[in-house]
BAKE-553330 format. One record per residue: residue in one letter; z negated, x, y negated of N, C-alpha, C in turn. Coordinates in steps of 0.001 Angstrom, whole numbers, padded with zeros to 6 digits, always signed. Atoms other than C-alpha are relative to their C-alpha. Last residue first. Example, Ala and Ser with C-alpha at 12.3 -4.5 7.8 and 13.67 -1.06 7.14 Angstrom:
BEGIN
s+000060-000820+001190-007140+013670+001060-000730-000770-001090;a+000000+000890+001190-007800+012300+004500+000000+000900-001200;
//
This chain:
BEGIN
p+001087-000705+000702-006155+017664-016930+000510+000715-001249;r+000057-001433-000289-003244+015341-016073-001138+000659-000776;q+001214-000312-000758-004126+011672-016381-000101+001475+000350;r+001175+000096+000887-001648+011002-019189-001309+000301+000719;r-000031-001093+000986+001238+012273-017087-001261+000005-000853;l+000386-001228-000672+000259+009936-014250-000021+001183-000969;f+001422+000025-000331+000343+006849-016474-000455+001327+000589;d+000714-000041+001278+003744+007679-017943-001507+000031+000234;l-000054-001370+000501+005054+008474-014471-000747+000131-001322;l+000914-000824-000781+003839+005115-013166-000001+001445-000499;v+001382+000379+000316+005488+003156-015976-000981+000908+000740;g+000290-000396+001374+008790+005020-015626-001432-000296-000394;a+000190-001449+000020+008792+004737-011841-000336+000487-001400;f+001254-000331-000685+008276+000978-012081-000281+001495-000086;k+001088+000411+000892+011042+000516-014649-001348+000376+000599;e-000037-000899+001153+013483+002504-012536-001140-000305-000963;p+000422-001375-000288+012450+000754-009314-000003+000926-001211;y-000297-000673+001266+012546-002857-010561-000368+001482+000118;e-000746+000938+000828+012659-005026-007409+000441+000636-001322;l-001323+000204-000593+011674-002199-005065+000871-000943-000829;h-000583-001330-000188+008659-000810-006954+001377-000068+000655;p-000549-000508+001268+007892-004339-008174+000669+001364+000120;l-000507-001356-000233+007567-005640-004596+000573+000611-001268;h+001021-000847-000628+005404-008786-004623+000407+001464+000119;g+000861+000453-001072+007459-010835-007063-000934+001081+000497;c+000222-001006-001047+009036-010081-010428-000987-000543+001014;r-001081+000276-000949+010504-012288-013137-000045+001011+001153;d-000458+001386-000071+008077-010692-015589+001181-000129+000946;f-001448+000155+000038+006544-007303-014820+000336-001484+000115;v-000534+001147-000735+002849-007046-015702+001513-000038-000181;v-001421+000178+000303+001159-003784-016709+000516-001125+000886;l-000737+001046-000718-002643-003562-016854+001430-000048-000495;e-001164+000467+000737-004599-000439-017809+000707-001042+000860;v-001098+000740-000621-008083+000390-016595+001102-000321-000992;k-001112-000721+000632-010953+002764-017195+001304-000560+000557;a+000362-000611+001280-014024+000580-016521+001185+000632-000728;i-000162-001423-000297-012702-001779-013849-000111+000740-001330;r+001232-000362-000722-014139-005191-014772+000076+001439+000503;r+000833-000862+000845-011263-005253-017266-001351+000313+000635;y-000345-001408-000193-009018-006571-014469-000873+000936-000832;n+001066-000876-000503-010896-009873-014343+000325+001481+000056;a+001356+000383+000396-009068-012642-016192-001029+001083+000307;e+000123-000047+001455-005608-011073-016058-001417-000323-000465;i-000152-001372+000490-005910-010316-012348-000238+000062-001507;t+001190-000758-000399-007268-013722-011405+000053+001417-000553;k+001107+000510+000816-004558-015477-013402-001296+000742+000320;i-000033-000610+001323-001874-013239-011857-001154-000484-000877;d+000113+001036+001023-002789-014223-008306-000120+000617-001394;a+001028-000463+000940-001514-011569-005899-000031-000965-001185;r+001116-000572-000738+000421-012565-002738-001147+000459-000915;i+000651+001064-000770+002936-014977-004322-001192+000521+000799;d+000414-000499-001316+003828-012432-007025-000749-001104+000762;e-000279+001048-000990+005483-014307-009901-000356+000425+001422;r+000588+001268+000457+003960-012218-012699+000181-001107+001029;g-001036+000936+000408+004703-009032-010803-000632-001330-000382;t-000290+001170-000841+001859-006538-010723+001176-000783-000537;l-001383+000391+000275+000713-003141-011952+000377-001128+000949;v-000268+001218-000762-002965-002211-012259+001390-000465-000397;l-001140+000794+000445-003349+001402-013406+000136-001189+000930;t-000728+000905-000897-006787+002919-012880+001141-000702-000719;p-000974+000696+000853-008733+005854-014293+000982-000771+000871;a-001255-000685+000302-011251+006660-011533+000840-000791-001009;a+000142-000905+001145-014799+005254-011702+001323+000633-000427;i-001170-000875+000004-014442+002182-009481-000038+000861-001255;k+000347-001277-000620-017988+000801-009150+001183+000965+000065;e+000815-000790+000934-017382-002013-011651-000363+001372+000565;p-000846-000747+000948-014582-003224-009376-000776+000855-000982;v+000572+000372+001290-016986-004104-006546+000752+000785-001068;i-000261-000955+001078-014945-003933-003351-000582-000552-001299;r+000039+000607+001331-016275-005726-000265+000168+001086-001070;v-001219-000367+000736-015151-004032+002937+000048-000622-001389;q-000355-001400-000254-018361-003918+004982+001173+000458-000859;d+000811-000832+000883-019542-007169+003382+000337+001482+000169;l-000700-000243+001260-016601-008825+005135-000807+000849-000975;g+000142-001375+000468-018247-008320+008521+000657+000291-001324;e+001163-000738-000499-016980-011527+010081-000003+001421-000550;r+000999-000095+001068-014461-013297+007871-001232+000790+000425;s+001332+000434-000405-011642-012564+010297-000987+000174-001141;a+000121+001431+000292-008207-012319+008682-001365-000551+000393;m+000145+000181+001437-008495-008530+008556-000176-001466-000371;g+001287-000520+000453-009171-008290+012284-000225-000214-001480;g+001048+000887-000492-006292-010584+013173-001378+000446-000440;g+000024+001232+000790-003977-008613+010917-001084-000959+000446;l+000538-000280+001329-004863-005268+012489-000127-001276-000820;g+001370-000485-000136-004400-006480+016053-000652+000259-001344;l+000872+001130-000317-001337-008578+015261-001459+000437+000105;y-000028+000949+001121+000435-005712+013515-000959-001159+000246;a+000779-000581+001092-000571-003133+016130-000117-000986-001158;e+001400-000055-000440+000655-005309+019006-000895+000527-001133;l+000512+001367+000114+003871-006023+017104-001464-000056+000418;r+000153+000353+001419+004474-002309+016591-000547-001418-000187;d+001390+000261+000381+003709-001330+020195-000177-000443-001448;p+000708+001020-000775+007159-001665+021788-001413-000309-000475;q+000977-000739-000794+009150+000126+019071-000959-000987+000677;a-000470-000044-001389+011977-002185+017990-000937+000807+000891;y+000522+001151-000727+010004-002935+014836+000468-000043+001451;i+001460-000107-000153+010629+000571+013494-000537-001122+000878;t+000299-001036-000991+014384+000431+014132-001498+000081+000273;t-000594+000474-001245+014841-002883+012304-000275+000992+001135;q+000970+000856-000682+012419-001672+009653+000541-000506+001323;m+001002-000862-000638+014807+001142+008759-001021-000830+000766;l-000665-000680-001107+017601-001361+008131-000969+000927+000738;a-000132+000945-001110+015304-003538+006054+000656+000650+001208;v+001329+000101-000606+014386-000555+003875+000053-000939+001206;e+000273-001263-000683+018057+000228+003204-001366-000031+000683;r-000755-000084-001242+018882-003414+002458-000331+001269+000775;p-000639-001313-000188+016169-003775-000155+000656+000165+001360;s+000527-000505-001270+015496-007459-000993+000747+001272+000390;a+000603-001315+000205+016613-007778-004623-000569+000583+001284;a-001060-001003-000060+018979-010633-003727-000529+001415-000192;p-000251-000411-001384+015917-012761-002964+001071+001077+000133;d-001414+000232-000254+015071-012732-006679+000296+000473+001415;f-000341+001084+000927+011315-013086-007185+001456-000400+000193;c-000609-000455+001248+010775-011028-004033+000230-001197-000918;i+001080-000377+000910+008327-012166-001329+000519+000662-001281;n+000971+001087+000179+010724-014169+000852-001104+000336-000993;a-000547+000932+000991+013476-011571+000333-000995-001114-000304;m+000306-000523+001335+011247-009089+002149+000557-000886-001101;r+001449-000136+000149+011222-011121+005372-000355+000478-001404;k+000547+001292+000420+014853-012103+004889-001502+000082-000211;l-000428+000212+001383+015992-008476+005032-000584-001296-000542;c+000822-000888+000822+013939-007925+008175+000344-000142-001477;s+001360+000546+000038+015508-010993+009796-000920+000857-000857;e+000052+001236+000781+019036-009915+008832-001424-000552-000103;w-000124-000364+001413+018659-006339+010025-000172-001244-000869;t-001375-000219+000420+017455-007679+013343-000006+000390-001476;a-000224-001137+000883+014008-007382+014902+001483+000259-000232;d-001460+000040-000025+013429-010869+016295+000494+001088-000947;q-000370+000609-001279+009742-010799+017202+001510-000087+000172;m+000316-000921-001096+009057-008340+014405+000409-000549+001358;a-000911-001146+000023+010875-010376+011762-000247+000926+001183;k-001354+000481-000301+009113-013611+012693+000984+001158+000062;t-000129+000147-001447+005780-011785+012808+001388-000474+000395;g-000330-001242-000675+006172-010610+009222+000236-000141+001486;n-001280-000518+000470+006359-014019+007523+000427+001223+000807;a-000996+001010-000373+003589-015666+009522+001396+000474-000387;m-000278-000144-001423+001596-012447+009215+001038-001010+000482;a-000786-001217-000197+001867-012442+005428+000387+000166+001469;a-001339+000276+000532+000721-016057+005295+000912+001209+000182;k-000671+000904-000948-002207-015265+007597+001414-000329-000465;i-000361-000757-001195-003183-012266+005466+000765-000872+000990;v-001093-000885+000405-003052-014367+002303+000465+000830+001192;d-001208+000817+000075-005138-017090+003953+001215+000833-000408;p-000596+000174-001338-007733-014498+004970+001282-000827-000024;n+000019+001415-000340-008257-013610+001271+000654-000178+001372;i-001296+000635-000246-008820-009875+001181-000200-001464+000363;t-000549-000243-001329-012205-008895-000234+001337-000714+000133;g-000205-001435-000154-013791-008553-003670+000530+000384+001367;t+000676-000518-001194-015074-012116-003296+000078+001516+000110;p+001415+000378-000054-014320-013375-006829-000760+000591+001192;s+000192+001364-000468-011075-011374-007013-001478-000347+000085;m+000388+000855+001119-010742-008279-009180-000291-001431+000412;p+001167-000566+000684-010664-005616-006459-000537-000896-001111;v+001270-000057-000724-008538-007985-004364-001138+000635-000796;d+001041+000516+000893-005773-008858-006849-001403+000178+000584;i+001226+000348-000706-002961-006806-005327-001031-000492-001011;g-000152+001256-000729+000669-006190-006210-001228-000408+000778;v-001269+000707+000185+000276-002522-007121+000009-001276+000832;l+000103+001205-000822-003043-000744-007633+001205-000881-000298;g-001027+000987+000325-002742+002844-008902-000079-001163+000974;l-000243+001063-000971-005774+005131-008967+001101-000927-000506;s-000379+001245+000673-006618+008424-010590+000518-000958+001044;a-000035-000369+001409-008258+011689-009532+000352-001203-000864;v-000851+000872+000820-009211+010285-006136-000112+000368-001472;l-001419-000129-000331-010468+012743-003515+000920-000635-001039;e-000428-001365+000317-013958+013235-005001+001484+000216+000282;p-000505-000102+001377-014388+009459-005013+000481+001393-000375;r-000205-001439+000181-014672+009359-001216+000561+000257-001403;e+000629-000742-001085-016096+005954-000290+000093+001508-000180;l+001435+000260-000051-015415+004124-003552-000704+000867+001037;a+000579-000422+001275-011997+005601-004308-001504-000218-000039;l+000067-001459-000001-011080+005287-000618-000666+000513-001276;l+001097-000387-000885-011967+001595-000667-000174+001511+000024;s+001231+000403+000700-009703+001114-003679-001224+000372+000827;v+000295-001066+000960-006986+003165-001929-001219-000353-000852;l+000425-001226-000678-007176+000827+001065-000344+001100-000999;v+001363+000196-000511-007077-002370-000975-000518+001306+000597;g+000879+000035+001163-004039-001147-002890-001451-000214+000382;g+000247-001372+000418-002355-000199+000392-000896+000089-001214;l+001159-000483-000754-002787-003804+001467-000332+001438-000369;s+000442+001062-000893-000403-004702-001392-001244+000464+000771;t-000614+001297+000246+000815-001407-002904-000469-001006+001047;g-000194+000875-001150-001314+001701-003078+000615-001319-000410;v-000618+001265+000394-001319+004673-005454+000238-000842+001247;v-000228+000786-001216-003560+007735-005137+000456-001394-000411;a-000231+001382+000428-003568+010461-007788+000382-000781+001248;a-001349+000470+000293-004844+013513-005991-000040-001339-000705;r+000119+001002+001062-007858+015681-005162+001401-000396-000424;a+001412+000177+000348-008553+018010-002221-000206-001072-001056;l-000066+000633+001319-005094+017635-000734-001425-000357-000419;g+000680-000819+000994-005380+020127+002126+000087-000546-001401;l-000992-000715+000811-002734+018423+004230-000639+000881-001062;a-000869-000763-000898-005174+017406+006971+001027+000820-000766;d+000716-001176-000490-007757+016372+004367+000914+000891+000835;m+000110-000922+001125-005255+014065+002680-000726+001277+000409;f-001355-000531+000209-004465+012487+006044-000016+001014-001145;r-000122-001085-000970-008227+012163+006606+001412+000600-000013;g+000824-001127+000420-008500+010128+003426+000135+001201+000919;v-000621-000549+001209-005566+007903+004372-000789+001221-000484;h-001190-000737-000416-006948+007446+007893+000688+000633-001201;r+000472-001297-000486-010326+006454+006443+001181+000865+000432;a+000356-000787+001185-008604+003717+004458-000479+001390+000415;l-001236-000479+000615-006957+002466+007669-000287+000847-001236;y-000676-000869-000958-010234+002195+009567+001252+000616-000626;r+000694-001283+000056-012030+000764+006538+000671+001024+000926;e-000159-000556+001336-009468-002024+006191-000653+001379-000106;p-001281-000693+000190-009247-002586+009950+000142+000655-001367;r-000883+000789+000851-012998-003392+010169+001308+000767-000214;g-000470-000560+001265-014900-001878+013079+000881-000964-000770;g+000946+000254+001077-016932-003691+015744+000432+000527-001350;s+000747+001255-000119-014950-002166+018596-001034-000120-001114;p+001165-000034-000894-012850+000753+017395-000755-001323-000022;v+001234-000120+000765-009564-000228+015689-001177+000025+000978;p+000728+001199+000420-006670+000268+018065-001282+000311-000762;r+001280-000101-000689-004692+003547+018061-000849-001164-000466;w+000930+001133+000040-001043+003299+017167-001230+000323+000816;a+000510+000516-001267+001014+006401+016407-000961-001162-000232;s+001310-000551-000348+002836+006844+013112-000509-000664+001266;f-000103-000832-001188+006552+006010+013064-001299+000757+000275;g-001079-000972+000073+006389+003108+010651+000158+000740+001304;h-001088+000389+000898+003025+001445+011068+001085+001080+000016;g-000674+001174-000555+000427+001640+013854+001130-000528-000857;i+000126+000136-001454-001793+003971+011817+000688-001288+000472;l+001332+000309-000494-000483+004120+008236-000004-000050+001535;d+000055+001256-000747+002837+005807+007481-001433-000198+000470;p+000194+000104-001449+002286+008537+004920+000270-001406+000536;a+000038+001420-000353+003804+009034+001444-000112-000147+001512;f+000216+000128-001443+003218+012438-000188-000160-001485+000316;v+000243+001351-000500+004502+013300-003663-000084+000010+001521;a-000140-000159-001456+004241+016636-005449-000428-001316+000647;f+001235-000123-000784+004752+015680-009086+000342+000300+001456;e+001083-000577+000802+007362+015848-011866-001281+000259+000788;s-000601-000889+000993+010744+015137-010220-001066+000681-000853;a+000020-001381-000481+008783+013789-007254+000684+000964-000961;i+001368-000481+000182+008146+010559-009179-000093+001470+000409;t+000250-000103+001440+011905+010051-009448-001400+000533-000272;p-000692-001156+000590+012512+010880-005782-000266+000170-001490;l+000574-001296-000360+009715+008504-004626+000771+001173-000609;v+000741-000616+001114+010893+005455-006575-000494+001409+000313;r-000714+000143+001265+013597+003806-004461-000702+000665-001169;c-001217-000812+000079+012316+005127-001123+000693-000065-001357;w+000006-000721+001284+008743+003874-001555+001327+000677-000302;n+000224+000951+001078+008879+001176+001197+000097+000656-001389;d-001355+000235+000508+010170+003866+003545-000007-000968-001182;a-000202-000860+001166+006460+004746+003849+001405-000131-000579;s+000056-001416-000341+006124+001774+006163+000205+000797-001272;i-001160-000687+000569+005829-002054+006176-000082+001464+000453;g-001205+000292-000765+003554-004227+008310+001256+000626-000564;f+000180+000456-001375+000785-004257+005724+001333-000311+000660;g+000714+001224-000342+001387-002276+002538+000029-000334+001487;h-000772+001238-000148+002358+001286+001656-000882-001175+000413;v+000452+000706-001200+000209+004155+000381+000655-001374+000067;l-000480+001381+000056+001653+006687-002068-000316-000698+001318;v-000083+000604-001333-000251+009969-002520+000361-001468-000162;v+000054+001463+000065+000388+011964-005702+000177-000523+001415;p-000343+000897-001108-000287+015708-005881-000178-001482-000324;a+001196+000759-000365-000132+017821-009057+000361-001035+001066;g+000920+000307+001078+002922+020064-009022-001233-000724+000494;r+001038-000997+000194+005932+020199-006751-000903-000437-001143;g+000465-000392+001315+008404+017723-005338-001084+001054+000005;a-000998-000573+000893+008947+015923-002058-000678+000441-001280;h+000539-000845+001059+007083+014515+000914+001139+000632-000784;y-001014-000542+000884+007599+011716+003398-000679+000916-001005;y+000082+000135+001446+005016+011170+006102+001236+000586-000676;r-001222-000353+000727+004693+010554+009820-000239-000121-001496;t-000240+000746+001230+001272+010580+011460+001257+000513-000690;r-001230-000605+000521+000496+011579+015038+000493-000857-001167;v-001056+000989+000234-003053+010267+015462+001209+000703-000624;g-000643+000379-001243-005452+012775+017051+001096-001041-000139;d+001021+000419-000969-007748+012979+014045+000626-000524+001290;v+001151+000456+000771-004729+013185+011739-001018-000577+000981;d+001048+000587-000827-002013+015253+013417-001194-000341-000883;v+001241-000754-000013+000874+015810+011025-000996-000727+000891;f+001079+000635-000767+004519+014749+011114-001218+000913-000039;s+000775-000860-000889+007210+015621+008577-000999-000850+000774;v+000878+000751-000893+010001+013932+006641-000703+000989+000908;q+000083-000374-001401+011629+015645+003665-000912-000956+000765;m+001049+000768-000680+012826+014676+000198+000047+000323+001488;
//
């Protein structure tokens, strides 16, 4: 597994990459980083070429504020698409967790030629009544994340993730340690608050509304039954609104199935990806 940087429309973007074969792009959630995939990326890379970027203002990617009047969700989704363009990834399986799931859903609608298949992890947005992020969920995430960023210690970062795991002991120590360094960068809190404030605003929500019936790519929905950020009842009631969809639910699992159950997660995702090969 290697780390590289690429210029994406003037934004210096860090990414992990490993493996060979058909490409898979992994997109992390809000206030986290590509390190979020560390427990599953090597296994997936045993059969595929995997690329995991840091979003704008996350990890070690540069921060550039959202243009006036723009929506953070579209801004970040466009960055993912342009990242793929920069690396010459004309078509790939695209998997997103939490906010990353929203971004890859938007990408699948805006640039369907890029998305061979879709993975949505720990997110109910495409299936929710509004098709948009619930502002209360963003505010709850920000309340949890801001504490860690304002007091960037290993312990505070570990607690932040423990709060969204079913078993707090599953909070990943290696990811928390990396976050301690990431959050020490002077502009990470500014980026987090700027993006979160924009997403929590109801103004302009029509710009980012996701209609699940319009998602054409084969889709895997994977969630923890006890996820406090993604409502399992909403998912189970509405996931079939996506035409080519499979649902996998992990019991005794919170918001981070790829970190709480990495071997099981990688096995499910690999099975799905293998079946989508031409």
